[in-house]
C-alpha positions, 0 to 999 in steps of 0.5 A, a space after each residue: 500500500 502506498 505511503 503518503 508523505 504530508 506537510 508536517 506541522 513543525 510547531 503547534 501554531 504552524 498552518 502552512 509552510 514553503 517546500 523549499 527543496 527536495 533532497 530526493 527525486 522520484 525513483 530514489 530508494 529511502 530508509 527511515 531517518 533519511 532527510 528527504 526535504 527542507 521546509 521553510 516556516 516564517 522563522 526557520 528552515 527544517 529538515 523532514 525525515 522519512 519514517 518508512 522505507 521504500 521508493 519515492 514513487 511521486 513528488 506531488 508538490 514541487 520544490 519552491 512551492 509556497 503556502 502548502 497547508 499542514 497535512 497536505 499531500 506532498 509525496 508518495 512512497 512505494 513500500 518495498 515490493 510494491 509497484 512504483 508506477 501503480 503507487 504513482 498513478 494512485 497519487 495522481 488519481 485524486 487530482 484527476 477526480 477533482 479536475 472535472 468538478 472544477 471545469 463543470 461550473 465554467 462549462 455550464 455558464 456558456 450553456 446558459 448564456 445563449 438565452 439572454 443573448 438572444 433577448 438582448 440581440 438588438 442592443 449588441 451593436 451598441 455594446 461593441 464600442 464598450 467592449 473595445 473602449 479599454 484598448 488603445 489604437 495600438 491594441 494595449 489597455 489604457 493605463 491611468 493613475 488612481 487619481 486620474 481615473 477619479 478626476 476623469 470620472 467626476 468630470 464625466 471624461 472617458 479616460 480612454 480618450 485622454 492622451 497620457 504623458 506619464 511614464 509609458 504613456 500613463 494618464 496622469 492628473 495634468 492630462 485629465 485637467 487638460 482634457 477637461 479644459 480642452 473639452 474632451 469627449 464625455 464618457 458614455 454612461 455605459 462605458 464607465 463601468 467597463 473601462 474602470 476595471 481595466 484601468 484599476 487592474 493596470 494601477 499599482 496597489 497604493 501603500 495604505 495610508 498615503 493620499 492619491 496625490 502622494 502615491 501619484 507623485 511617487 509613481 511618476 518619480 519612480 521612487 518606490 517599489 512594492 515588496 510583498 511581505 514574507 511570512 517572517 515579516 508578517 509574523 513579526 508585525 502581528 506579534 509586535 502590534 499585538 504586544 503594543 496594543 494589549 500590554 501596558 509597557 513600563 520602562 526603567 533605565 540604569 547606567 552600568 559601569 563595565 570596567 570590572 566586567 571587561 577586565 574579567 572577560 579579558 582574564 577569562 578569555 586569556 585563560 581559556 584552554 586551547 585545542 591542538 590547533 590553538 582554537 580556544 574552547 570559548 571566547 566570551 562576549 559582553 552579551 554572554 555576560 549580560 545574559 548570565 547577569 539577567 538570569 541571575 537577577 531573575 533568580 534573585 528577584 523571582 517575582 519578576 520572572 513571571 508571565 501574565 494570564 487573565 486568570 493567573 500569574 505564571 511564576 517560572 522556576 528557571 530563567 530562560 533568556 531569549 536573545 534577539 538575533 538579526 537575520 535577513 528579513 527580520 529577527 529571531 529569538 533563540 533561548 538559553 534555557 535555565 541560563 542561571 545554572 549555566 557557566 559563562 562558557 556554556 552560554 557563549 558556545 550555545 549563543 555562537 551555535 544559535 547565532 550561526 544556525 539562526 542566520 541559516 534559518 536552521 533553528 528548531 521551533 523548541 529552540 526559539 519558542 517560549 522563554 521567560 525574558 529576553 535581551 536585545 543588544 544594539 550596543 555593537 551597532 553604536 546605539 546608546 540607548 533604546 526601549 524594546 517591545 515586550 515579546 509575549 508571553 514574556 513580561 520583561 525585555 532588556 534593551 542594552 546600549 553601547 559601552 562607551 567612555 563617560 565622565 562620572 563622579 566618584 568620591 567627589 572627583 571626575 573620572 573616566 569609566 566605561 559605561 553602558 545604559 540598559 532599559 528594562 521594558 516590562 508588562 506593567 500588569 505583571 512587573 510594576 515600577 518598583 519590582 522592575 527597579 529591584 530587578 535592574 538593581 540586581 542586574 547592575 550588581 552582577 555587571 559591576 561586580 562580575 565575580 559573582 557570576 562565577 560563584 
């Protein structure tokens, strides 16, 4: 009996995915555990493994297909000893059965059409010019901007009779105004409905929120293009809009001195054991130490390690710290689980692995879903300070700015120190101002006295 391979659900919320690549072809023999395809979700590219042995009888969904629904048939495997051709033809049968149904409705329409046509036959000659109205003398449709079409309609001008001076002969606002002042032919009442769909089809989709005049000006200048949103950008937009609309954000900022931390980092990196090739076992970054400090601060202030629900406050037993990683087209937040229990070297190596696989979109859903808090570090980009958006179900996110030399006052004297500004964004329903300040004080303590992170 043929074995159906369907689009897998790679996460609980996945509804569809893109079949990026087939790693097998029809006729290939496979065994359980073989990687047969790559599936793209909005956040990652996942490998699909075969669960049965057999021969690839038919690839139903070709590589590069987007928007394949979960559980949709994508391939058929012929079991050992089974006729491959029979299995392949069996896969094609459902599609063949559906084709007549799809064609039945269009076929029925022409059958019913003659009766009304015979009744309205005397009007047919008058209708002929209407059908040809959208076409110009060279056989092409008349192109017009949305504003030009509207002005022409209001003035009763047949837009197809107006000569366009815009790009590629497009009819624009000044052309319609010239036609109005010059007494151009009025549009026939019956012609307007027929002409409008053709013009509308030719017009570009205007960015939402822009006036017709602004869109027209941009179009005439050729200064923009419309780029469709991919799945990742749609997901980011949906989640962040939901966050700002439903979560009452509260912000707390503090400056942290980095000199002791930078000195300890240098000491730890210099003492890292090396392989035979001279490669160190780890190389700590400031961000690795920020992750550890935030995790320890949440351990020390457990009331801030929470998530809000309508009926309960969820108090987490571990600090699972998500770290925002910029990737082409958006960002993703891999999670360091139980970060308060891990050494700095472990956190560092995990982040290097996550960062590499995130850019390749190879993270598994369980590696970036969930978590109890997050870190967004833009210090390496030279950003001094900023406020991040809370990512549900988290109740906090820490925005980290650049470390820089600043003049500060110590014991009544001005000295130069390396200082960074961090801003904690909180869900005020779960972490109010005082609790947020307590959490930041604990974080600041670990940053300025980093030896405490080694205990």
